[in-house]
Every structure is written in structure tokens, then in C-alpha cells.
Backbone bond lengths (Angstrom), bond angles and torsions (degrees), N, CA, C in turn:
res aa  C-N    CA-C-N  psi(-1)  N-CA   C-N-CA  omega(-1)  CA-C   N-CA-C  phi
1 X - - - 1.456 - - 1.528 108.51 -
2 X 1.330 118.24 123.33 1.463 120.16 -178.30 1.528 111.35 -71.65
3 X 1.308 115.42 148.88 1.448 121.64 176.55 1.530 108.76 -75.55
4 X 1.325 117.25 143.69 1.460 121.03 178.02 1.531 108.79 -57.53
5 X 1.320 115.79 137.06 1.459 118.75 -178.34 1.524 111.85 -73.01
6 X 1.298 117.80 -17.89 1.461 121.94 176.19 1.526 108.57 -130.37
7 X 1.329 117.32 78.59 1.460 118.88 -177.52 1.525 111.36 -64.03
8 X 1.314 114.80 153.72 1.455 121.57 179.55 1.521 109.20 -93.13
9 X 1.310 115.92 139.14 1.461 121.94 175.47 1.523 107.25 -117.61
10 X 1.331 116.59 130.93 1.461 121.26 178.18 1.521 107.91 -128.74
11 X 1.321 115.82 120.25 1.463 121.56 176.46 1.524 107.67 -109.68
12 X 1.329 116.44 127.91 1.460 121.54 -178.67 1.522 109.54 -109.16
13 X 1.329 115.90 127.45 1.458 121.79 172.48 1.530 107.61 -127.60
14 X 1.316 115.37 157.74 1.466 120.52 -177.10 1.528 109.82 -119.07
15 X 1.343 117.00 93.50 1.467 119.22 178.29 1.525 111.78 -62.52
16 X 1.322 116.22 -29.47 1.470 123.37 176.75 1.521 107.90 -148.50
17 X 1.310 116.70 168.83 1.463 121.76 -177.32 1.526 112.77 -57.76
18 X 1.344 117.18 -38.39 1.469 120.11 -176.32 1.525 113.67 -101.18
19 X 1.335 117.48 8.62 1.469 122.02 -176.78 1.527 109.94 -122.90
20 X 1.335 115.29 127.91 1.467 121.08 174.68 1.528 108.64 -113.51
21 X 1.323 115.47 127.58 1.466 121.92 174.34 1.518 106.70 -103.56
22 X 1.332 116.04 117.05 1.460 121.60 179.41 1.520 108.18 -109.54
23 X 1.312 116.19 113.61 1.456 122.06 178.15 1.522 107.19 -95.17
24 X 1.323 115.36 115.15 1.460 122.12 -172.61 1.521 108.63 -107.38
25 X 1.336 115.56 135.99 1.459 120.80 179.53 1.522 109.06 -136.63
26 X 1.326 116.11 128.30 1.463 121.60 178.64 1.517 111.46 116.52
27 X 1.307 114.56 -175.47 1.459 121.18 -178.62 1.520 109.29 -77.17
28 X 1.337 115.89 127.52 1.459 121.46 179.23 1.532 106.93 -104.26
29 X 1.335 114.43 92.01 1.459 119.45 -174.85 1.524 110.78 -139.50
30 X 1.317 116.19 -169.28 1.459 121.73 -175.55 1.529 111.77 -58.66
31 X 1.321 118.26 -30.10 1.460 121.46 -179.09 1.525 113.62 -79.86
32 X 1.339 117.51 -21.97 1.468 120.03 -172.76 1.526 114.36 -121.38
33 X 1.308 118.10 -11.67 1.467 121.28 -172.17 1.527 113.51 -62.59
34 X 1.325 118.04 -29.41 1.466 119.46 -178.91 1.529 111.49 -64.10
35 X 1.328 117.82 -27.93 1.464 119.55 177.28 1.530 110.32 -65.23
36 X 1.333 117.15 -45.93 1.468 119.95 176.80 1.522 109.80 -62.32
37 X 1.310 117.02 -42.76 1.458 121.14 179.73 1.530 111.00 -58.38
38 X 1.325 117.60 -41.48 1.470 121.43 -179.99 1.530 110.85 -64.11
39 X 1.327 117.52 -41.89 1.463 120.85 178.32 1.530 111.03 -64.10
40 X 1.332 116.44 -42.84 1.472 120.01 179.53 1.527 110.91 -65.19
41 X 1.324 116.71 -43.31 1.473 120.69 179.01 1.528 110.37 -60.69
42 X 1.321 117.03 -40.45 1.459 121.10 178.42 1.528 111.04 -62.52
43 X 1.311 116.79 -42.53 1.462 120.14 179.92 1.530 111.43 -68.95
44 X 1.313 117.69 -38.07 1.470 120.68 174.42 1.525 109.79 -61.54
45 X 1.315 116.58 -43.25 1.458 122.05 179.52 1.529 111.33 -59.38
46 X 1.334 116.19 -33.81 1.464 120.47 -179.74 1.531 113.05 -90.08
47 X 1.317 117.18 13.87 1.458 121.28 171.38 1.508 116.90 88.08
48 X 1.314 118.37 9.60 1.471 118.87 177.20 1.532 108.52 -70.46
49 X 1.342 115.23 141.56 1.468 120.63 179.22 1.521 112.41 -114.85
50 X 1.318 116.60 -23.03 1.466 121.30 -176.53 1.524 108.74 -117.30
51 X 1.336 115.25 133.16 1.464 121.25 -175.60 1.517 109.80 -125.80
52 X 1.320 115.45 124.26 1.454 122.30 176.29 1.526 106.40 -109.32
53 X 1.323 116.12 116.31 1.468 121.41 -177.08 1.518 109.00 -106.45
54 X 1.314 116.21 103.99 1.472 122.94 -179.17 1.521 107.91 -84.20
55 X 1.339 116.44 111.02 1.467 121.34 -173.71 1.526 113.46 -115.52
56 X 1.326 118.08 23.19 1.468 120.16 -176.81 1.527 113.08 -69.61
57 X 1.336 118.13 -14.23 1.473 121.44 178.94 1.535 111.19 -114.36
58 X 1.344 115.26 27.02 1.469 120.74 177.07 1.533 107.36 -111.04
59 X 1.341 117.12 101.45 1.464 119.51 -177.08 1.528 113.69 -75.48
60 X 1.341 117.16 -18.73 1.464 120.71 -176.13 1.522 109.25 -150.84
61 X 1.345 115.20 139.68 1.452 121.17 174.19 1.520 107.95 -141.62
62 X 1.343 116.33 133.41 1.458 119.77 176.37 1.524 109.94 -105.67
63 X 1.339 116.35 -168.29 1.460 120.90 -176.07 1.530 112.29 -64.33
64 X 1.323 118.06 -24.28 1.465 120.60 177.17 1.525 110.53 -62.78
65 X 1.313 116.41 -44.31 1.460 120.84 177.54 1.514 112.19 -65.30
66 X 1.333 116.23 -42.88 1.465 119.77 178.67 1.519 111.17 -62.62
67 X 1.327 116.92 -40.91 1.465 120.12 179.69 1.523 111.47 -62.38
68 X 1.316 117.51 -39.50 1.464 120.56 178.69 1.529 109.93 -65.92
69 X 1.317 117.42 -41.98 1.467 120.65 178.20 1.527 109.86 -61.80
70 X 1.318 117.28 -44.71 1.464 119.88 -179.63 1.529 111.83 -67.37
71 X 1.316 116.90 -34.87 1.469 120.83 178.27 1.529 110.81 -65.19
72 X 1.338 116.95 -45.96 1.462 119.06 179.98 1.529 109.99 -69.53
73 X 1.322 117.32 -30.26 1.469 121.04 175.18 1.527 109.61 -60.00
74 X 1.348 116.81 -47.03 1.471 120.47 179.08 1.525 111.22 -62.12
75 X 1.323 117.05 -44.67 1.471 121.14 179.94 1.525 110.74 -63.17
76 X 1.325 117.20 -42.36 1.466 120.79 -179.69 1.526 110.59 -65.26
77 X 1.324 117.37 -41.65 1.471 120.64 179.28 1.525 111.29 -62.59
78 X 1.334 117.05 -36.71 1.466 120.36 177.55 1.520 111.40 -64.30
79 X 1.318 117.30 -21.16 1.473 122.80 -179.81 1.525 111.58 -107.28
80 X 1.321 116.88 19.85 1.468 122.98 -177.49 1.527 110.90 56.79
81 X 1.331 116.20 38.84 1.454 121.95 179.50 1.514 111.56 -112.26
82 X 1.334 115.72 -161.24 1.462 120.21 -177.07 1.525 110.27 -155.76
83 X 1.322 114.39 164.12 1.462 122.34 174.41 1.521 107.23 -129.91
84 X 1.325 115.13 136.09 1.464 121.30 179.14 1.521 108.22 -131.85
85 X 1.322 115.83 130.83 1.460 121.54 174.31 1.523 106.51 -94.70
86 X 1.330 115.73 129.59 1.462 120.49 -175.55 1.523 110.32 -112.10
87 X 1.325 115.21 127.58 1.467 124.16 171.29 1.529 114.33 46.49
88 X 1.334 117.84 54.51 1.469 117.69 178.48 1.523 110.84 -67.11
89 X 1.332 115.46 150.61 1.462 119.86 175.67 1.529 108.41 -64.61
90 X 1.332 118.35 159.13 1.467 120.02 179.95 1.535 113.21 -55.01
91 X 1.324 117.56 -39.55 1.474 119.66 -179.64 1.520 111.26 -65.64
92 X 1.327 117.44 -41.00 1.463 121.08 179.28 1.525 110.30 -70.22
93 X 1.323 117.39 -41.64 1.469 120.44 177.78 1.526 110.89 -60.67
94 X 1.306 116.65 -39.13 1.474 120.23 178.34 1.528 110.58 -60.89
95 X 1.324 117.30 -44.29 1.468 121.20 177.84 1.530 110.20 -63.12
96 X 1.326 116.68 -43.41 1.467 120.64 179.57 1.527 110.97 -62.67
97 X 1.337 116.65 -39.60 1.463 121.05 178.86 1.533 111.77 -69.82
98 X 1.340 116.09 -45.79 1.473 119.99 -177.89 1.520 112.67 -63.34
99 X 1.319 117.02 -33.07 1.467 120.97 -178.03 1.528 112.66 -91.38
100 X 1.324 117.51 -8.13 1.460 120.64 -179.51 1.520 113.90 84.21
101 X 1.323 117.92 1.17 1.465 120.52 179.90 1.533 110.04 -62.79
102 X 1.324 117.72 -35.34 1.469 120.55 -178.92 1.525 112.49 -68.56
103 X 1.321 117.78 -14.83 1.468 120.91 174.54 1.526 109.62 -78.62
104 X 1.317 115.92 -36.94 1.467 122.17 -177.86 1.523 111.96 -82.61
105 X 1.314 117.00 -47.22 1.464 122.98 -176.36 1.527 108.07 -103.06
106 X 1.321 115.95 126.38 1.465 120.18 -177.70 1.526 111.92 -63.67
107 X 1.326 115.35 141.52 1.462 122.05 174.83 1.527 107.28 -113.76
108 X 1.333 115.91 125.14 1.460 122.12 -178.64 1.530 109.41 -120.48
109 X 1.319 115.08 158.07 1.456 119.85 -179.95 1.514 114.38 -83.48
110 X 1.341 116.70 -21.61 1.465 120.23 -177.42 1.522 110.11 -152.10
111 X 1.317 115.18 163.83 1.476 120.00 176.92 1.522 110.01 -64.16
112 X 1.320 117.93 -36.74 1.464 121.40 179.31 1.521 110.95 -62.35
113 X 1.335 115.90 -43.18 1.462 120.84 178.39 1.539 110.39 -63.26
114 X 1.316 116.82 -43.19 1.461 120.79 179.56 1.528 111.06 -65.15
115 X 1.339 117.41 -41.70 1.470 120.34 177.75 1.519 111.53 -62.76
116 X 1.334 117.17 -36.86 1.465 120.30 177.00 1.525 110.22 -62.56
117 X 1.333 117.47 -37.85 1.464 120.85 177.39 1.524 111.37 -68.97
118 X 1.332 117.35 -35.90 1.462 121.22 176.66 1.530 109.29 -62.37
119 X 1.326 116.91 -40.02 1.464 121.99 -176.99 1.524 113.34 -75.40
120 X 1.320 117.29 -20.29 1.466 121.36 -176.88 1.522 109.87 -69.42
121 X 1.302 115.89 135.67 1.460 120.96 176.95 1.534 108.39 -69.04
122 X 1.337 118.84 145.48 1.471 121.27 -176.72 1.528 113.77 -56.34
123 X 1.345 117.15 -32.07 1.466 118.22 -177.32 1.525 113.05 -83.86
124 X 1.332 117.71 -8.44 1.455 120.85 178.51 1.530 110.61 -78.16
125 X 1.330 117.42 134.95 1.475 118.55 176.00 1.518 109.82 -73.36
126 X 1.331 115.30 154.89 1.467 120.51 176.62 1.503 109.16 -71.67
127 X 1.321 116.37 141.47 1.472 121.09 174.00 1.518 107.74 -74.42
128 X 1.298 116.80 136.23 1.468 121.88 -179.88 1.502 110.41 -97.51
């Protein structure tokens, strides 16, 4: 079995006990999406409720990647958590916009911005 020509790299850091920041690099497609899924499942297993997905080094994402994002979004919501996409590349943002995923899953410019949204109480309005 040949190795994917663009392997996916996922680095996980924990800004807080209940928050996982996953920095993703490479093509997020049918050949590589299971790696991201495994990292997310591991973090869910360890009790994380909030997921920050840093996608600034993902030049391409197909429906496999979107499905994983939507799946973790559902799991996080069941645990009163959240999912935030951070700094997606223009090509990935276009896919998120065209499919409506960016309406459901918040898109932030930085991890700091996403963490501020995690900390905001649900009844508080967003600062403009």
C-alpha cells in the first residue's frame, strides 16, 4: 500500500483542561481524515469539551474532513462544548462557506479569539 503523498500532521496541545487545540497540516481528505478523527476521539475520551481546529496549513479539504468536523461538533454540543475552526486557508474557507459548515461551526482568526468565545457565557452577546 503506497504512503499518501501528502501525509497529514496533527499536533495536539491543551490550553486548558477542557480545551484541545489541534493544529492540522496537510491535505484533509479521504486518505488522511481518519488520523484527525483518531486524535479527536482520543480527546473526547479524555473529557475535552471544546475543540479548536487550527487549519491555516491545510491547503485542501474534502467532504471527509467536513464530516469529521461536523461529527465532533455534534459530540461537543452533547457535552455542552464547542468547536472552533481557526484561520482556515482561503480554499478551505470557501468550502466551509459553500457547504454552510461555517454557519454551524464558528470560524475564528486566532486561537486567542476562539478561546475568548469558549469563555463567553451563552447569554452574552458577541463583541463586534
